[in-house]
Steps between C-alpha positions, in 0.01 A plus 500: 500500500645843406611721790421871524714687755382807687644724767357704785719759675367630834623767737346642817470851634353702788509192724671669796260588779692773679300797626328704382305231319378556143161409358630299204766239575629150419537559127611226264566572132569240235584462131373195314571375149671243281862453602649631171295821523603558860859471378426755226368740762817450704719570195311820419539625857868400502566707189371812677704434814815442295455799271430732795779358716250448782649342812331330791158341527192670360291563810221733603710613795775604255292745293683834482519797267823358361344173379139612444539524122660158460246341735225645279674356196507157667128529575439591132691191385320285756153594378605502135602135544152423631351630177748299287506168686242278677593628845271596787535688828317420822480677835343404834486699823322531834280787617487568875140618472411130480569325833533123484269321745647155572272199508487291815814290529706701249866523604647835600705643212799731501535771236758278328255208496242728338747619237593151387135391496412799283790415269368145461148624421654740250679216319201268522238735357631821344681357198223267383720189507187289523411601143833439325394150397201646314724715278721209388330175608755272333802643687657484841527841667810547714504817714822615668413741783782730612461692824732754659706338773389504862667432834234261637599152385192346664259721309690454174489120526130503586419722201712293259321184616156657450598623153624156391162354602303762304425272200320260736335785690369652176429156348705571186713190416679675212629777731843480663601774746821565687604794719849623581641800679752711311706814554319793340837655416522260208153557351403843370140394443476416870639843584234664281236324712652673804475834322135451405397386848691780664316749281163344584557502875641852496209639297227310684636587843533869402868516587533820298272674753707413808678795660771523761412715804522867411556431129280607209488354153651181363863414550708449188488121554119512525482695175714245317304204633164664437601571140619141456179359650280707268712392202451132585130553569449652155670201338278258694185695411603504132567123500164433664319722250676345200458137600157508666343809350460628854418868547578497872794349684554465874830404654321398820195301395481149358483469123174350375489177300286654224267203522771234452693347788761387243606864470718436803730350238412712196513855635831684464443687826311400811482656848374304802402661828497195724200505733476237776212255487372624837561865576392817678531845346714766664386827344781677683729396215273644231649805329229736629595415859877542469672824589614742221833314482330163452565380855272275704316676783328207667255211457141522381417130503172357378384239753348283228703208366480477121552203268700567187387266223786543255617147414866598521474607862280207595734226379 
């Protein structure tokens, strides 16, 4: 049976829970496509880095006035590759306005436990792996999943084991999945995921509005990052409009399926706001209840427990 090889590259961002907390957190961003096309994307990004003499990793935290132009050029090449090749981008994140209500007997979870569970759900559902066999039913589909390295060996081993069992979990015998942790220094496409997630978290959490005591106006760093975030947002909105004919795009709401669940595989761009199966609403995190700098002022919790019926969150 012929073998078709695919790759998923995943990076995480905004997972640190130091105070003050932010509304949007635990971002994961991933690129999916046939292995040869992922390599073509890497080559295109490498050409820019080489021609510009860019040194060091491409990271959201490294955005400055000195590299803003070349970072924009890399973003241009990134999205241009998505129009040329069968590549797709996926993003998942958590919203603190949805409070998870554990079921009786559920184990207590650390923030790190939550992050790895979200990553698994991201891999399991966001890329539409379940539907690969429908596109080429006479082939085996081998998916190599590359994740940025992490210090917790226990969590890494648990995630790799879950990923290897995905074909059985999804009941797709022609699917073969394997996860490995790599150093992002060696993969530019993984570094671009960091850039896109950094932009999303910065924009959604209104970091450009934050002010130091006694200071007015944005700092120079805030101006650079705000400009970069808007540049990335415009690319995402354009991709969504071109591929789905969408007239409205939200960075912080789940992308609809347009009537076909198989679009989890077909869409070039999908956003997933992960909502727990059982939850309470905390309106204190809603934008209208934050202070002018986007900071949380306190809880406004709905006593009612809600059931979220999205199949992704329920499984």
